A tleap script that builds the chain and sets N, CA, C and O, in Angstrom:
source leaprc.protein.ff14SB
mol = sequence {
  NMET SER ARG PRO ARG LYS TRP ARG ARG VAL
  CYS ASN LEU PRO PHE SER THR GLU PHE ARG
  PRO VAL ASP CYS GLU GLU SER HIE GLU ILE
  ILE VAL MET SER VAL ASP GLU TYR GLU THR
  ILE ARG LEU ILE ASP LEU GLN GLU MET THR
  GLN GLU GLU CYS SER VAL GLN MET ASP ILE
  ALA ARG THR THR VAL GLN ARG ILE TYR ASN
  GLU ALA ARG LYS LYS LEU ALA ASP ALA VAL
  VAL ASN GLY LYS ILE LEU ARG ILE GLU GLY
  GLY ASP TYR LYS ILE CYS GLU GLY PHE ARG
  VAL SER CYS ALA CYS GLU GLN CYS ARG HIE
  GLU ASN GLU CYS GLU GLU CYS CLYS
}
set mol.1.N position { 1.383 8.494 28.133 }
set mol.1.CA position { 2.001 8.833 26.870 }
set mol.1.C position { 1.783 7.678 25.888 }
set mol.1.O position { 1.964 6.513 26.241 }
set mol.2.N position { 1.397 8.007 24.665 }
set mol.2.CA position { 1.126 6.969 23.675 }
set mol.2.C position { 2.415 6.461 23.036 }
set mol.2.O position { 3.434 7.150 22.997 }
set mol.3.N position { 2.329 5.234 22.539 }
set mol.3.CA position { 3.481 4.628 21.869 }
set mol.3.C position { 3.728 5.319 20.535 }
set mol.3.O position { 2.782 5.744 19.872 }
set mol.4.N position { 4.986 5.435 20.139 }
set mol.4.CA position { 5.257 5.995 18.809 }
set mol.4.C position { 4.797 5.015 17.733 }
set mol.4.O position { 4.843 3.801 17.930 }
set mol.5.N position { 4.357 5.542 16.606 }
set mol.5.CA position { 3.914 4.685 15.503 }
set mol.5.C position { 5.108 3.983 14.883 }
set mol.5.O position { 6.189 4.561 14.764 }
set mol.6.N position { 4.907 2.742 14.491 }
set mol.6.CA position { 5.975 1.958 13.884 }
set mol.6.C position { 5.990 2.209 12.371 }
set mol.6.O position { 4.939 2.256 11.731 }
set mol.7.N position { 7.162 2.364 11.825 }
set mol.7.CA position { 7.308 2.556 10.387 }
set mol.7.C position { 6.921 1.273 9.666 }
set mol.7.O position { 7.233 0.178 10.134 }
set mol.8.N position { 6.247 1.400 8.532 }
set mol.8.CA position { 5.833 0.248 7.733 }
set mol.8.C position { 6.762 0.140 6.526 }
set mol.8.O position { 7.059 1.147 5.883 }
set mol.9.N position { 7.215 -1.053 6.219 }
set mol.9.CA position { 8.105 -1.250 5.078 }
set mol.9.C position { 7.283 -1.290 3.796 }
set mol.9.O position { 6.289 -2.011 3.704 }
set mol.10.N position { 7.706 -0.513 2.814 }
set mol.10.CA position { 7.055 -0.443 1.508 }
set mol.10.C position { 8.109 -0.769 0.453 }
set mol.10.O position { 9.202 -0.204 0.474 }
set mol.11.N position { 7.785 -1.679 -0.472 }
set mol.11.CA position { 8.770 -2.086 -1.480 }
set mol.11.C position { 8.930 -1.072 -2.603 }
set mol.11.O position { 10.011 -0.980 -3.185 }
set mol.12.N position { 7.918 -0.328 -2.918 }
set mol.12.CA position { 8.051 0.706 -3.936 }
set mol.12.C position { 6.931 1.726 -3.794 }
set mol.12.O position { 5.894 1.453 -3.189 }
set mol.13.N position { 7.153 2.877 -4.350 }
set mol.13.CA position { 6.118 3.903 -4.372 }
set mol.13.C position { 5.234 3.667 -5.594 }
set mol.13.O position { 5.690 3.080 -6.575 }
set mol.14.N position { 3.986 4.111 -5.553 }
set mol.14.CA position { 3.095 3.892 -6.702 }
set mol.14.C position { 3.586 4.628 -7.952 }
set mol.14.O position { 4.184 5.700 -7.854 }
set mol.15.N position { 3.329 4.046 -9.123 }
set mol.15.CA position { 3.695 4.684 -10.389 }
set mol.15.C position { 2.884 5.961 -10.597 }
set mol.15.O position { 3.409 6.973 -11.061 }
set mol.16.N position { 1.618 5.905 -10.253 }
set mol.16.CA position { 0.735 7.069 -10.341 }
set mol.16.C position { 0.230 7.377 -8.944 }
set mol.16.O position { -0.099 6.468 -8.182 }
set mol.17.N position { 0.170 8.643 -8.612 }
set mol.17.CA position { -0.253 9.013 -7.259 }
set mol.17.C position { -1.619 9.679 -7.221 }
set mol.17.O position { -2.105 10.024 -6.144 }
set mol.18.N position { -2.244 9.864 -8.376 }
set mol.18.CA position { -3.577 10.462 -8.371 }
set mol.18.C position { -4.430 9.830 -9.453 }
set mol.18.O position { -3.996 9.660 -10.593 }
set mol.19.N position { -5.654 9.485 -9.075 }
set mol.19.CA position { -6.615 8.877 -9.978 }
set mol.19.C position { -7.901 9.679 -9.882 }
set mol.19.O position { -8.348 10.025 -8.788 }
set mol.20.N position { -8.493 9.973 -11.031 }
set mol.20.CA position { -9.707 10.781 -11.041 }
set mol.20.C position { -10.634 10.323 -12.161 }
set mol.20.O position { -10.185 9.760 -13.159 }
set mol.21.N position { -11.928 10.570 -11.986 }
set mol.21.CA position { -12.870 10.271 -13.065 }
set mol.21.C position { -12.534 11.118 -14.297 }
set mol.21.O position { -11.990 12.214 -14.164 }
set mol.22.N position { -12.851 10.621 -15.478 }
set mol.22.CA position { -12.546 11.327 -16.721 }
set mol.22.C position { -13.196 12.706 -16.753 }
set mol.22.O position { -12.575 13.673 -17.193 }
set mol.23.N position { -14.416 12.803 -16.301 }
set mol.23.CA position { -15.150 14.070 -16.351 }
set mol.23.C position { -14.986 14.891 -15.071 }
set mol.23.O position { -15.857 15.693 -14.732 }
set mol.24.N position { -13.908 14.699 -14.384 }
set mol.24.CA position { -13.692 15.304 -13.069 }
set mol.24.C position { -13.228 16.756 -13.168 }
set mol.24.O position { -12.392 17.110 -14.000 }
set mol.25.N position { -13.792 17.574 -12.302 }
set mol.25.CA position { -13.347 18.956 -12.171 }
set mol.25.C position { -12.469 19.051 -10.931 }
set mol.25.O position { -12.506 18.167 -10.075 }
set mol.26.N position { -11.687 20.107 -10.829 }
set mol.26.CA position { -10.801 20.288 -9.679 }
set mol.26.C position { -11.566 20.391 -8.361 }
set mol.26.O position { -11.002 20.129 -7.298 }
set mol.27.N position { -12.830 20.767 -8.417 }
set mol.27.CA position { -13.598 20.968 -7.189 }
set mol.27.C position { -14.110 19.666 -6.576 }
set mol.27.O position { -14.712 19.690 -5.503 }
set mol.28.N position { -13.879 18.529 -7.240 }
set mol.28.CA position { -14.309 17.246 -6.681 }
set mol.28.C position { -13.609 16.980 -5.352 }
set mol.28.O position { -12.490 17.432 -5.110 }
set mol.29.N position { -14.297 16.242 -4.511 }
set mol.29.CA position { -13.704 15.866 -3.224 }
set mol.29.C position { -12.511 14.936 -3.450 }
set mol.29.O position { -12.525 14.095 -4.349 }
set mol.30.N position { -11.485 15.101 -2.621 }
set mol.30.CA position { -10.279 14.287 -2.726 }
set mol.30.C position { -10.211 13.320 -1.551 }
set mol.30.O position { -10.353 13.717 -0.395 }
set mol.31.N position { -9.992 12.051 -1.864 }
set mol.31.CA position { -9.759 11.020 -0.857 }
set mol.31.C position { -8.251 10.778 -0.834 }
set mol.31.O position { -7.649 10.521 -1.876 }
set mol.32.N position { -7.643 10.859 0.338 }
set mol.32.CA position { -6.202 10.634 0.448 }
set mol.32.C position { -5.951 9.251 1.047 }
set mol.32.O position { -6.373 8.950 2.164 }
set mol.33.N position { -5.254 8.423 0.277 }
set mol.33.CA position { -4.838 7.098 0.729 }
set mol.33.C position { -3.340 7.188 1.028 }
set mol.33.O position { -2.570 7.698 0.214 }
set mol.34.N position { -2.938 6.698 2.180 }
set mol.34.CA position { -1.515 6.746 2.531 }
set mol.34.C position { -0.744 5.693 1.732 }
set mol.34.O position { -1.326 4.741 1.213 }
set mol.35.N position { 0.552 5.879 1.643 }
set mol.35.CA position { 1.398 4.933 0.909 }
set mol.35.C position { 1.349 3.551 1.554 }
set mol.35.O position { 1.373 2.544 0.847 }
set mol.36.N position { 1.282 3.485 2.876 }
set mol.36.CA position { 1.199 2.176 3.525 }
set mol.36.C position { -0.158 1.514 3.273 }
set mol.36.O position { -0.232 0.286 3.215 }
set mol.37.N position { -1.228 2.290 3.122 }
set mol.37.CA position { -2.524 1.717 2.744 }
set mol.37.C position { -2.447 1.167 1.318 }
set mol.37.O position { -2.943 0.076 1.037 }
set mol.38.N position { -1.829 1.922 0.435 }
set mol.38.CA position { -1.609 1.464 -0.948 }
set mol.38.C position { -0.837 0.140 -0.960 }
set mol.38.O position { -1.170 -0.774 -1.714 }
set mol.39.N position { 0.192 0.049 -0.121 }
set mol.39.CA position { 1.032 -1.157 -0.086 }
set mol.39.C position { 0.227 -2.380 0.354 }
set mol.39.O position { 0.442 -3.471 -0.174 }
set mol.40.N position { -0.692 -2.224 1.306 }
set mol.40.CA position { -1.504 -3.381 1.715 }
set mol.40.C position { -2.413 -3.833 0.581 }
set mol.40.O position { -2.598 -5.033 0.381 }
set mol.41.N position { -2.981 -2.892 -0.160 }
set mol.41.CA position { -3.805 -3.242 -1.325 }
set mol.41.C position { -2.950 -3.984 -2.358 }
set mol.41.O position { -3.376 -4.999 -2.909 }
set mol.42.N position { -1.761 -3.477 -2.612 }
set mol.42.CA position { -0.860 -4.089 -3.593 }
set mol.42.C position { -0.463 -5.507 -3.183 }
set mol.42.O position { -0.505 -6.428 -3.999 }
set mol.43.N position { -0.083 -5.675 -1.933 }
set mol.43.CA position { 0.385 -6.984 -1.479 }
set mol.43.C position { -0.747 -8.001 -1.365 }
set mol.43.O position { -0.596 -9.144 -1.796 }
set mol.44.N position { -1.870 -7.600 -0.792 }
set mol.44.CA position { -2.964 -8.551 -0.558 }
set mol.44.C position { -3.766 -8.814 -1.829 }
set mol.44.O position { -4.043 -9.971 -2.147 }
set mol.45.N position { -4.143 -7.773 -2.557 }
set mol.45.CA position { -4.998 -7.965 -3.731 }
set mol.45.C position { -4.218 -8.292 -5.004 }
set mol.45.O position { -4.637 -9.156 -5.774 }
set mol.46.N position { -3.101 -7.620 -5.235 }
set mol.46.CA position { -2.353 -7.848 -6.471 }
set mol.46.C position { -1.359 -9.001 -6.343 }
set mol.46.O position { -1.288 -9.854 -7.228 }
set mol.47.N position { -0.597 -9.036 -5.264 }
set mol.47.CA position { 0.379 -10.108 -5.052 }
set mol.47.C position { -0.252 -11.353 -4.425 }
set mol.47.O position { 0.405 -12.387 -4.300 }
set mol.48.N position { -1.513 -11.256 -4.034 }
set mol.48.CA position { -2.286 -12.354 -3.447 }
set mol.48.C position { -1.652 -12.920 -2.182 }
set mol.48.O position { -1.672 -14.130 -1.955 }
set mol.49.N position { -1.094 -12.042 -1.366 }
set mol.49.CA position { -0.552 -12.463 -0.073 }
set mol.49.C position { -1.678 -12.552 0.942 }
set mol.49.O position { -2.707 -11.891 0.805 }
set mol.50.N position { -1.476 -13.370 1.955 }
set mol.50.CA position { -2.392 -13.371 3.091 }
set mol.50.C position { -2.054 -12.159 3.959 }
set mol.50.O position { -1.018 -11.521 3.775 }
set mol.51.N position { -2.935 -11.853 4.898 }
set mol.51.CA position { -2.639 -10.757 5.817 }
set mol.51.C position { -1.401 -11.078 6.649 }
set mol.51.O position { -0.628 -10.180 6.982 }
set mol.52.N position { -1.210 -12.330 6.979 }
set mol.52.CA position { -0.028 -12.742 7.744 }
set mol.52.C position { 1.248 -12.513 6.931 }
set mol.52.O position { 2.225 -11.968 7.446 }
set mol.53.N position { 1.239 -12.927 5.666 }
set mol.53.CA position { 2.405 -12.708 4.797 }
set mol.53.C position { 2.669 -11.220 4.597 }
set mol.53.O position { 3.818 -10.776 4.585 }
set mol.54.N position { 1.604 -10.467 4.442 }
set mol.54.CA position { 1.721 -9.015 4.291 }
set mol.54.C position { 2.345 -8.389 5.534 }
set mol.54.O position { 3.165 -7.478 5.427 }
set mol.55.N position { 1.961 -8.871 6.700 }
set mol.55.CA position { 2.509 -8.322 7.947 }
set mol.55.C position { 4.010 -8.579 8.054 }
set mol.55.O position { 4.755 -7.723 8.533 }
set mol.56.N position { 4.455 -9.751 7.611 }
set mol.56.CA position { 5.889 -10.055 7.611 }
set mol.56.C position { 6.604 -9.130 6.629 }
set mol.56.O position { 7.653 -8.568 6.943 }
set mol.57.N position { 6.032 -8.981 5.449 }
set mol.57.CA position { 6.621 -8.130 4.417 }
set mol.57.C position { 6.759 -6.681 4.887 }
set mol.57.O position { 7.784 -6.040 4.653 }
set mol.58.N position { 5.725 -6.175 5.546 }
set mol.58.CA position { 5.724 -4.771 5.968 }
set mol.58.C position { 6.322 -4.567 7.353 }
set mol.58.O position { 6.478 -3.432 7.803 }
set mol.59.N position { 6.657 -5.661 8.029 }
set mol.59.CA position { 7.284 -5.620 9.352 }
set mol.59.C position { 6.373 -4.984 10.403 }
set mol.59.O position { 6.810 -4.163 11.210 }
set mol.60.N position { 5.099 -5.381 10.374 }
set mol.60.CA position { 4.111 -4.899 11.346 }
set mol.60.C position { 3.219 -6.066 11.765 }
set mol.60.O position { 3.275 -7.138 11.162 }
set mol.61.N position { 2.406 -5.862 12.784 }
set mol.61.CA position { 1.511 -6.912 13.279 }
set mol.61.C position { 0.385 -7.190 12.285 }
set mol.61.O position { -0.039 -6.301 11.547 }
set mol.62.N position { -0.093 -8.433 12.277 }
set mol.62.CA position { -1.200 -8.797 11.385 }
set mol.62.C position { -2.441 -7.966 11.665 }
set mol.62.O position { -3.155 -7.588 10.737 }
set mol.63.N position { -2.706 -7.680 12.929 }
set mol.63.CA position { -3.877 -6.863 13.270 }
set mol.63.C position { -3.740 -5.445 12.714 }
set mol.63.O position { -4.734 -4.819 12.349 }
set mol.64.N position { -2.519 -4.950 12.652 }
set mol.64.CA position { -2.283 -3.629 12.061 }
set mol.64.C position { -2.531 -3.681 10.560 }
set mol.64.O position { -3.129 -2.762 9.998 }
set mol.65.N position { -2.078 -4.745 9.907 }
set mol.65.CA position { -2.338 -4.926 8.477 }
set mol.65.C position { -3.834 -4.953 8.223 }
set mol.65.O position { -4.324 -4.312 7.293 }
set mol.66.N position { -4.560 -5.696 9.050 }
set mol.66.CA position { -6.007 -5.798 8.883 }
set mol.66.C position { -6.669 -4.428 8.979 }
set mol.66.O position { -7.540 -4.102 8.172 }
set mol.67.N position { -6.266 -3.635 9.948 }
set mol.67.CA position { -6.835 -2.294 10.124 }
set mol.67.C position { -6.495 -1.389 8.937 }
set mol.67.O position { -7.367 -0.694 8.415 }
set mol.68.N position { -5.231 -1.398 8.515 }
set mol.68.CA position { -4.797 -0.568 7.385 }
set mol.68.C position { -5.528 -0.987 6.111 }
set mol.68.O position { -5.996 -0.138 5.352 }
set mol.69.N position { -5.626 -2.291 5.878 }
set mol.69.CA position { -6.278 -2.825 4.675 }
set mol.69.C position { -7.757 -2.442 4.628 }
set mol.69.O position { -8.264 -2.049 3.577 }
set mol.70.N position { -8.447 -2.554 5.759 }
set mol.70.CA position { -9.862 -2.176 5.802 }
set mol.70.C position { -10.055 -0.702 5.484 }
set mol.70.O position { -10.979 -0.345 4.752 }
set mol.71.N position { -9.200 0.157 6.021 }
set mol.71.CA position { -9.282 1.594 5.730 }
set mol.71.C position { -9.008 1.857 4.249 }
set mol.71.O position { -9.694 2.664 3.622 }
set mol.72.N position { -8.016 1.183 3.699 }
set mol.72.CA position { -7.665 1.367 2.288 }
set mol.72.C position { -8.818 0.950 1.379 }
set mol.72.O position { -9.122 1.644 0.409 }
set mol.73.N position { -9.460 -0.172 1.684 }
set mol.73.CA position { -10.592 -0.641 0.876 }
set mol.73.C position { -11.754 0.334 0.922 }
set mol.73.O position { -12.400 0.575 -0.097 }
set mol.74.N position { -12.030 0.899 2.096 }
set mol.74.CA position { -13.107 1.889 2.216 }
set mol.74.C position { -12.818 3.113 1.359 }
set mol.74.O position { -13.700 3.616 0.662 }
set mol.75.N position { -11.583 3.586 1.413 }
set mol.75.CA position { -11.204 4.769 0.630 }
set mol.75.C position { -11.285 4.489 -0.865 }
set mol.75.O position { -11.785 5.315 -1.629 }
set mol.76.N position { -10.795 3.328 -1.282 }
set mol.76.CA position { -10.834 2.950 -2.691 }
set mol.76.C position { -12.279 2.845 -3.186 }
set mol.76.O position { -12.611 3.352 -4.257 }
set mol.77.N position { -13.125 2.192 -2.406 }
set mol.77.CA position { -14.535 2.052 -2.779 }
set mol.77.C position { -15.227 3.410 -2.839 }
set mol.77.O position { -16.000 3.662 -3.763 }
set mol.78.N position { -14.966 4.282 -1.879 }
set mol.78.CA position { -15.567 5.616 -1.856 }
set mol.78.C position { -15.177 6.400 -3.108 }
set mol.78.O position { -16.022 7.052 -3.721 }
set mol.79.N position { -13.917 6.338 -3.483 }
set mol.79.CA position { -13.453 7.067 -4.666 }
set mol.79.C position { -14.091 6.525 -5.945 }
set mol.79.O position { -14.536 7.299 -6.792 }
set mol.80.N position { -14.136 5.210 -6.087 }
set mol.80.CA position { -14.673 4.602 -7.306 }
set mol.80.C position { -16.190 4.768 -7.392 }
set mol.80.O position { -16.706 5.189 -8.427 }
set mol.81.N position { -16.895 4.446 -6.333 }
set mol.81.CA position { -18.357 4.475 -6.348 }
set mol.81.C position { -18.902 5.899 -6.426 }
set mol.81.O position { -19.882 6.152 -7.127 }
set mol.82.N position { -18.274 6.821 -5.714 }
set mol.82.CA position { -18.793 8.186 -5.639 }
set mol.82.C position { -18.070 9.174 -6.551 }
set mol.82.O position { -18.298 10.380 -6.450 }
set mol.83.N position { -17.216 8.692 -7.424 }
set mol.83.CA position { -16.550 9.547 -8.399 }
set mol.83.C position { -15.654 10.610 -7.792 }
set mol.83.O position { -15.639 11.753 -8.247 }
set mol.84.N position { -14.906 10.231 -6.762 }
set mol.84.CA position { -14.013 11.182 -6.102 }
set mol.84.C position { -12.580 10.983 -6.592 }
set mol.84.O position { -12.235 9.935 -7.137 }
set mol.85.N position { -11.764 11.997 -6.388 }
set mol.85.CA position { -10.349 11.907 -6.726 }
set mol.85.C position { -9.655 11.085 -5.646 }
set mol.85.O position { -9.888 11.296 -4.456 }
set mol.86.N position { -8.805 10.146 -6.059 }
set mol.86.CA position { -8.018 9.351 -5.115 }
set mol.86.C position { -6.562 9.774 -5.243 }
set mol.86.O position { -5.971 9.676 -6.319 }
set mol.87.N position { -5.992 10.240 -4.148 }
set mol.87.CA position { -4.592 10.670 -4.129 }
set mol.87.C position { -3.828 9.801 -3.136 }
set mol.87.O position { -4.288 9.578 -2.016 }
set mol.88.N position { -2.668 9.314 -3.548 }
set mol.88.CA position { -1.832 8.476 -2.679 }
set mol.88.C position { -0.639 9.299 -2.231 }
set mol.88.O position { 0.180 9.733 -3.041 }
set mol.89.N position { -0.559 9.506 -0.907 }
set mol.89.CA position { 0.545 10.293 -0.358 }
set mol.89.C position { 0.619 10.116 1.149 }
set mol.89.O position { -0.371 9.781 1.799 }
set mol.90.N position { 1.794 10.343 1.687 }
set mol.90.CA position { 1.983 10.357 3.137 }
set mol.90.C position { 1.930 8.986 3.777 }
set mol.90.O position { 1.904 7.963 3.093 }
set mol.91.N position { 1.915 8.980 5.087 }
set mol.91.CA position { 1.876 7.746 5.856 }
set mol.91.C position { 3.168 7.525 6.620 }
set mol.91.O position { 4.144 8.256 6.451 }
set mol.92.N position { 3.154 6.507 7.460 }
set mol.92.CA position { 4.323 6.151 8.271 }
set mol.92.C position { 5.033 4.976 7.610 }
set mol.92.O position { 4.788 3.824 7.967 }
set mol.93.N position { 5.898 5.255 6.664 }
set mol.93.CA position { 6.547 4.180 5.926 }
set mol.93.C position { 8.018 4.490 5.676 }
set mol.93.O position { 8.476 5.629 5.771 }
set mol.94.N position { 8.730 3.418 5.351 }
set mol.94.CA position { 10.110 3.548 4.878 }
set mol.94.C position { 10.243 2.638 3.665 }
set mol.94.O position { 9.619 1.579 3.603 }
set mol.95.N position { 11.048 3.050 2.714 }
set mol.95.CA position { 11.234 2.265 1.500 }
set mol.95.C position { 12.156 1.084 1.796 }
set mol.95.O position { 13.209 1.243 2.413 }
set mol.96.N position { 11.746 -0.095 1.348 }
set mol.96.CA position { 12.536 -1.311 1.521 }
set mol.96.C position { 13.876 -1.160 0.811 }
set mol.96.O position { 13.951 -0.624 -0.295 }
set mol.97.N position { 14.909 -1.631 1.450 }
set mol.97.CA position { 16.242 -1.568 0.848 }
set mol.97.C position { 16.526 -2.777 -0.033 }
set mol.97.O position { 17.580 -2.850 -0.665 }
set mol.98.N position { 15.599 -3.722 -0.077 }
set mol.98.CA position { 15.719 -4.852 -0.986 }
set mol.98.C position { 16.663 -5.954 -0.567 }
set mol.98.O position { 17.122 -6.726 -1.408 }
set mol.99.N position { 16.963 -6.042 0.716 }
set mol.99.CA position { 17.917 -7.046 1.169 }
set mol.99.C position { 17.265 -8.227 1.875 }
set mol.99.O position { 17.967 -9.117 2.355 }
set mol.100.N position { 15.953 -8.254 1.948 }
set mol.100.CA position { 15.267 -9.338 2.649 }
set mol.100.C position { 14.753 -10.365 1.665 }
set mol.100.O position { 14.329 -10.023 0.560 }
set mol.101.N position { 14.790 -11.611 2.063 }
set mol.101.CA position { 14.280 -12.686 1.213 }
set mol.101.C position { 12.774 -12.544 1.007 }
set mol.101.O position { 12.253 -12.987 -0.016 }
set mol.102.N position { 12.080 -11.948 1.937 }
set mol.102.CA position { 10.623 -11.843 1.848 }
set mol.102.C position { 10.144 -10.732 0.929 }
set mol.102.O position { 8.936 -10.536 0.798 }
set mol.103.N position { 11.046 -9.998 0.288 }
set mol.103.CA position { 10.635 -8.881 -0.570 }
set mol.103.C position { 9.776 -9.381 -1.731 }
set mol.103.O position { 10.056 -10.427 -2.316 }
set mol.104.N position { 8.751 -8.639 -2.050 }
set mol.104.CA position { 7.863 -8.991 -3.162 }
set mol.104.C position { 8.597 -8.751 -4.478 }
set mol.104.O position { 9.011 -7.628 -4.764 }
set mol.105.N position { 8.755 -9.782 -5.260 }
set mol.105.CA position { 9.671 -9.770 -6.398 }
set mol.105.C position { 9.375 -8.721 -7.462 }
set mol.105.O position { 10.306 -8.068 -7.934 }
set mol.106.N position { 8.139 -8.535 -7.853 }
set mol.106.CA position { 7.839 -7.687 -8.997 }
set mol.106.C position { 8.098 -6.208 -8.750 }
set mol.106.O position { 8.348 -5.463 -9.697 }
set mol.107.N position { 8.044 -5.779 -7.528 }
set mol.107.CA position { 8.131 -4.362 -7.246 }
set mol.107.C position { 9.335 -3.987 -6.392 }
set mol.107.O position { 9.422 -2.853 -5.922 }
set mol.108.N position { 10.249 -4.899 -6.186 }
set mol.108.CA position { 11.334 -4.653 -5.246 }
set mol.108.C position { 12.688 -4.916 -5.889 }
set mol.108.O position { 12.775 -5.570 -6.929 }
set mol.109.N position { 13.715 -4.415 -5.279 }
set mol.109.CA position { 15.076 -4.581 -5.778 }
set mol.109.C position { 15.650 -5.957 -5.445 }
set mol.109.O position { 16.803 -6.232 -5.777 }
set mol.110.N position { 14.887 -6.811 -4.808 }
set mol.110.CA position { 15.394 -8.100 -4.335 }
set mol.110.C position { 15.070 -9.244 -5.300 }
set mol.110.O position { 15.171 -10.412 -4.926 }
set mol.111.N position { 14.684 -8.921 -6.529 }
set mol.111.CA position { 14.152 -9.926 -7.440 }
set mol.111.C position { 15.131 -11.036 -7.807 }
set mol.111.O position { 14.692 -12.109 -8.221 }
set mol.112.N position { 16.427 -10.824 -7.675 }
set mol.112.CA position { 17.386 -11.864 -8.046 }
set mol.112.C position { 17.282 -13.110 -7.184 }
set mol.112.O position { 17.665 -14.191 -7.631 }
set mol.113.N position { 16.778 -12.993 -5.965 }
set mol.113.CA position { 16.672 -14.156 -5.097 }
set mol.113.C position { 15.273 -14.746 -5.072 }
set mol.113.O position { 15.023 -15.728 -4.373 }
set mol.114.N position { 14.365 -14.158 -5.826 }
set mol.114.CA position { 12.996 -14.664 -5.878 }
set mol.114.C position { 12.936 -15.839 -6.855 }
set mol.114.O position { 13.400 -15.730 -7.989 }
set mol.115.N position { 12.366 -16.960 -6.415 }
set mol.115.CA position { 12.282 -18.159 -7.250 }
set mol.115.C position { 11.509 -17.894 -8.542 }
set mol.115.O position { 11.849 -18.449 -9.586 }
set mol.116.N position { 10.465 -17.046 -8.484 }
set mol.116.CA position { 9.658 -16.765 -9.668 }
set mol.116.C position { 10.420 -15.951 -10.707 }
set mol.116.O position { 10.110 -16.024 -11.896 }
set mol.117.N position { 11.416 -15.176 -10.274 }
set mol.117.CA position { 12.133 -14.276 -11.179 }
set mol.117.C position { 13.395 -14.885 -11.767 }
set mol.117.O position { 13.994 -14.303 -12.671 }
set mol.118.N position { 13.809 -16.044 -11.275 }
set mol.118.CA position { 15.056 -16.655 -11.764 }
set mol.118.C position { 14.870 -17.267 -13.128 }
set mol.118.O position { 15.814 -17.823 -13.690 }
savepdb mol mol.pdb
quit
C-alpha cells in the first residue's frame, strides 16, 4: 500500500488562475499547473527562497520541492514557448493560517511579524 500524499502549505491562492496568449482560441491546448506547483514558483523565483527555505515554508521535504519545482518550470515553459493556455488549479495543498514565523510576508496573513514589513 502506498503512503498517503502529504498536504503542502500554500500562503495564498493566485490572483489569476488562467493565462493565455492574446490571439488564443478556446481550442488551444490547456496546461494545468497545480496550486502547489504555483507556490514553488512563487517562493523560489519571486521570493528568492532556496529550495531548503521553500521546503520549510511548505512543510515538505526538499526533494519534494525540487520535484514539484521542476514540473512547474516545464509546464510554464511549455505554455509560454508553445502558446498554450496555462490554468492553475487543484493539487494537494492547504492554505496557511498565517501563524508561523516562516510565512512569506508579501502574500500571507503573518506580515506583522516579518522584519521587512515592520
